[in-house]
C-alpha positions in Angstrom: -0.1 -0.1 0.2 1.6 2.9 -1.3 0.8 6.5 -2.1 3.1 9.2 -3.4 1.8 13.1 -3.5 3.5 15.7 -5.7 2.5 19.2 -4.8 3.2 21.9 -7.4 1.6 25.3 -8.9 -0.4 26.1 -12.1 -1.5 29.8 -11.7 -3.4 30.6 -8.5 -3.8 26.7 -8.1 -2.0 24.7 -5.9 -1.8 21.1 -7.5 -1.6 17.7 -5.8 -0.6 14.5 -7.9 -1.7 11.8 -6.4 -0.3 8.2 -7.2 -1.2 5.2 -5.7 -4.2 3.7 -3.3 -6.0 5.9 -0.8 -7.4 3.8 1.8 -7.4 3.5 5.7 -3.7 3.3 6.2 -2.5 5.8 3.5 -5.4 8.8 3.7 -3.7 10.4 6.7 -0.8 11.2 4.3 -3.3 12.8 2.0 -4.9 14.6 4.7 -1.9 16.2 5.7 -0.8 17.3 2.1 -4.0 19.0 1.5 -4.1 20.5 5.3 -0.7 22.2 3.9 -2.1 23.1 0.6 -5.8 24.5 1.4 -5.0 27.5 3.6 -7.2 29.8 1.6 -5.7 28.8 -1.7 -7.5 27.3 -4.5 -6.2 23.5 -4.4 -6.9 20.8 -7.3 -6.1 17.0 -6.8 -4.9 15.0 -9.6 -6.6 11.6 -9.0 -5.4 9.9 -12.4 -2.8 8.2 -11.0 -5.0 6.5 -8.2 -5.9 3.0 -8.8 -8.0 2.6 -5.6 -9.9 4.5 -3.3 -12.5 3.9 -0.3 -14.5 5.6 1.8 -11.2 7.2 3.8 -10.3 8.9 1.0 -13.7 10.5 0.1 -13.5 11.6 3.3 -10.2 13.1 3.4 -11.2 14.9 0.2 -14.5 16.1 1.4 -13.1 17.9 4.4 -10.3 19.1 2.3 -12.9 20.4 -0.1 -15.4 22.0 2.9 -11.8 24.0 4.6 -11.3 25.3 1.0 -14.4 26.6 0.3 -14.7 28.1 3.8 -11.9 30.0 3.4 -13.0 31.6 0.2 -10.7 29.0 -2.3 -11.8 26.5 -5.2 -11.6 23.1 -4.8 -11.3 20.9 -7.9 -10.7 17.3 -8.9 -8.9 15.8 -11.7 -10.4 12.3 -12.6 -11.1 11.4 -16.2 -12.0 7.4 -15.5 -11.3 4.5 -13.7 -12.1 3.1 -10.2 -11.6 6.8 -8.8 -14.5 8.3 -10.9 -16.6 5.3 -10.7 -16.7 5.9 -6.6 -17.0 9.7 -7.0 -20.1 8.7 -9.5 -21.9 6.0 -7.1 -21.5 8.2 -4.3 -23.2 11.2 -6.1 -20.0 13.3 -5.5 -19.3 14.5 -9.0 -22.3 17.1 -8.3 -20.5 18.2 -5.5 -16.8 18.4 -6.5 -15.8 20.5 -9.7 -14.2 17.4 -11.6 -12.3 18.3 -14.9 -10.2 16.1 -17.2 -6.9 18.0 -16.6 -5.1 20.6 -14.6 -5.3 22.7 -18.1 -9.2 22.9 -17.8 -9.3 24.9 -14.9 -10.2 28.6 -15.0 -7.3 30.8 -13.9 
């Protein structure tokens, strides 16, 4: 169970590129990375490299979105296909999150 998170920027957006699996054991690492990124900034989480995500991962993303929006920031997910998009669809969260195909699809 491994998870890697690379951080960067794209204009006003803080970009977290996540690879691996997000579950009970790795979700705290994602929560920590998001906590460092969401201090009032616009945050995008690129999940294209995630091959598995359970409810712990969803909880982390929901919490990060809430904190970001409450701080007047924007929060988006990059997710085009695969297991993560299926989890978001089944849970109805594609209507809650802004979901884009690439970070370049985000407004500046």
